[in-house]
C-alpha positions as CSV (number, residue, x, y, z in Angstrom):
1,M,-5.7,17.6,-4.4
2,R,-7.1,14.1,-3.6
3,E,-5.9,11.4,-1.3
4,A,-5.9,7.6,-2.0
5,Y,-4.9,4.9,0.6
6,F,-3.2,1.6,-0.4
7,A,-2.0,-1.2,1.7
8,G,0.8,-2.9,-0.2
9,G,2.7,-4.9,2.4
10,C,5.8,-3.1,3.6
11,F,5.1,0.6,3.3
12,W,8.9,1.3,2.8
13,C,8.9,-0.8,-0.4
14,V,6.0,0.8,-2.2
15,T,6.8,4.5,-1.4
16,P,9.3,5.6,-3.9
17,I,7.5,4.4,-7.0
18,Y,4.6,6.7,-6.6
19,K,6.9,9.8,-6.5
20,M,8.2,8.9,-10.0
21,Y,4.7,9.1,-11.4
22,G,3.7,12.6,-10.3
23,V,2.2,11.9,-6.7
24,D,2.9,15.0,-4.6
25,K,3.2,13.2,-1.3
26,V,3.5,9.7,-0.1
27,I,3.0,9.2,3.7
28,C,3.6,5.9,5.4
29,G,1.1,5.0,8.0
30,Y,-1.5,2.5,9.3
31,A,-5.1,2.2,8.4
32,G,-8.2,0.2,9.0
33,G,-7.7,-1.0,12.6
34,D,-9.6,0.2,15.7
35,E,-6.6,1.2,17.9
36,E,-6.0,4.9,17.9
37,N,-2.6,6.1,17.1
38,P,-0.8,2.7,16.9
39,T,2.9,2.3,16.9
40,Y,4.9,0.4,14.4
41,E,5.7,-2.2,16.9
42,Q,2.0,-2.8,17.7
43,V,1.0,-3.0,14.0
44,K,4.1,-5.2,13.1
45,H,3.1,-7.7,15.8
46,Q,-0.5,-7.9,14.5
47,E,-1.9,-6.2,17.7
48,T,-4.2,-3.6,16.2
49,G,-6.1,-4.7,13.2
50,H,-4.3,-2.2,11.1
51,R,-2.4,-2.7,7.8
52,E,0.8,-0.8,6.8
53,T,-0.6,1.8,4.3
54,I,0.5,4.6,2.2
55,K,-1.4,7.8,1.9
56,L,-1.0,9.3,-1.5
57,V,-1.7,13.0,-2.0
58,Y,-2.1,13.8,-5.7
59,D,-3.4,16.0,-8.2
60,P,-6.0,14.1,-10.4
61,E,-5.0,16.5,-13.3
62,K,-1.5,15.1,-13.2
63,V,-2.3,11.5,-12.4
64,A,-5.5,9.6,-12.4
65,Y,-6.8,7.3,-9.7
66,D,-6.9,4.6,-12.4
67,K,-3.1,5.1,-13.0
68,L,-2.4,4.9,-9.3
69,L,-4.2,1.5,-9.1
70,D,-2.1,0.3,-12.2
71,I,1.1,1.2,-10.3
72,Y,0.0,-0.5,-7.2
73,F,-1.0,-3.8,-8.9
74,A,2.4,-3.7,-10.9
75,N,4.3,-3.6,-7.5
76,V,2.5,-6.1,-5.3
77,D,1.5,-9.7,-5.6
78,P,-2.3,-9.6,-5.6
79,Y,-2.7,-13.4,-5.1
80,D,-0.9,-13.7,-1.8
81,A,-3.4,-13.9,1.1
82,E,-0.7,-14.2,3.8
83,G,1.1,-10.9,3.1
84,Q,3.6,-9.6,0.7
85,Y,6.9,-11.3,-0.1
86,I,8.7,-12.2,3.1
87,D,6.5,-9.9,5.1
88,K,3.7,-12.1,6.4
89,G,0.7,-11.5,8.7
90,F,-2.5,-9.3,8.5
91,S,-0.7,-5.9,8.7
92,Y,1.2,-6.8,5.4
93,T,-2.0,-7.9,3.5
94,L,-3.3,-5.9,0.6
95,A,-6.2,-3.4,0.8
96,I,-7.5,-0.6,-1.1
97,F,-9.3,2.0,1.1
98,Y,-11.8,4.0,-1.1
99,N,-13.2,7.3,-0.5
100,S,-16.1,7.3,-2.9
101,E,-18.3,5.1,-4.8
102,E,-16.4,6.0,-8.0
103,E,-13.0,4.8,-6.5
104,K,-14.7,1.6,-5.3
105,E,-16.1,0.9,-8.8
106,I,-12.7,1.6,-10.6
107,A,-10.8,-0.6,-8.0
108,Q,-13.5,-3.4,-8.5
109,D,-12.9,-3.2,-12.2
110,K,-9.1,-3.5,-12.0
111,I,-9.4,-6.6,-9.5
112,K,-11.9,-8.3,-11.8
113,T,-9.5,-7.6,-14.8
114,L,-6.8,-9.2,-12.9
115,E,-8.8,-12.1,-11.9
116,V,-10.0,-12.8,-15.5
117,A,-6.5,-12.5,-16.9
118,S,-5.0,-14.8,-14.4
119,G,-7.7,-17.2,-13.5
120,K,-6.9,-16.7,-9.8
121,K,-8.8,-15.0,-7.1
122,A,-7.1,-11.7,-6.1
123,Q,-6.5,-11.3,-2.4
124,V,-7.1,-7.6,-2.1
125,A,-9.5,-6.2,0.4
126,L,-11.7,-3.4,-0.9
127,L,-12.8,-1.3,2.0
128,P,-14.3,2.1,2.7
129,Y,-11.9,4.5,4.2
130,K,-12.0,4.5,8.0
131,N,-8.9,6.0,9.3
132,F,-5.2,6.7,8.8
133,Y,-2.5,7.3,11.4
134,E,1.0,8.5,10.1
135,A,3.8,6.3,11.0
136,E,6.6,7.5,13.0
137,E,9.0,9.9,11.3
138,Y,11.8,7.4,10.8
139,H,9.6,5.6,8.3
140,Q,8.8,8.6,6.1
141,D,11.1,8.6,3.0
142,Y,13.0,5.7,4.4
143,Y,14.6,5.0,1.1
144,L,16.0,8.5,1.0
145,K,17.2,8.4,4.7
146,N,18.6,4.8,4.6
147,P,19.4,3.9,0.8
148,E,21.7,1.0,1.7
149,A,19.2,-0.6,4.2
150,F,16.4,0.0,1.8
151,E,18.1,-1.7,-1.0
152,K,19.0,-4.5,1.2
153,E,15.2,-4.7,2.2
154,L,14.1,-4.8,-1.4
155,I,16.5,-7.6,-2.2
156,E,15.9,-9.6,1.0
157,S,12.1,-9.3,0.7
158,G,12.2,-10.8,-2.7
159,R,10.7,-7.5,-4.4
160,K,13.9,-7.0,-6.4
161,K,16.4,-9.4,-7.8
162,A,20.0,-8.9,-6.8
């Protein structure tokens, strides 16, 4: 099993898609900042330097890292430097936290391909993995625990059309 870490804006919104593609676990949390064990409120209010991030636990025999990146880029706006959809602020900006030089190179290639195809600069930080703190339990599998609120969030955020 391997782990991948992607900041894609609202972690609730990007969680379910990965389970459809064979990822074993998707854990919501916070990554990249200096504060130990930050809370949702601290991160949401831009107090810690963390981004809302998902930790993917996956079997590379079932789904390749390359495919995880394709899923990531299909579900975010890689050109928004301010955050994602209605969620604005550093904690909602995009980042790929790599665990190896191989992951870094694969991500660099994906970003370059996006930029060439669009003619725009991708606003995705590519950073070495530093830390990950699990979010509070009520954030985990939010879409299953609160399906109506989750659907409302997708629509209000602009990620899904009504």
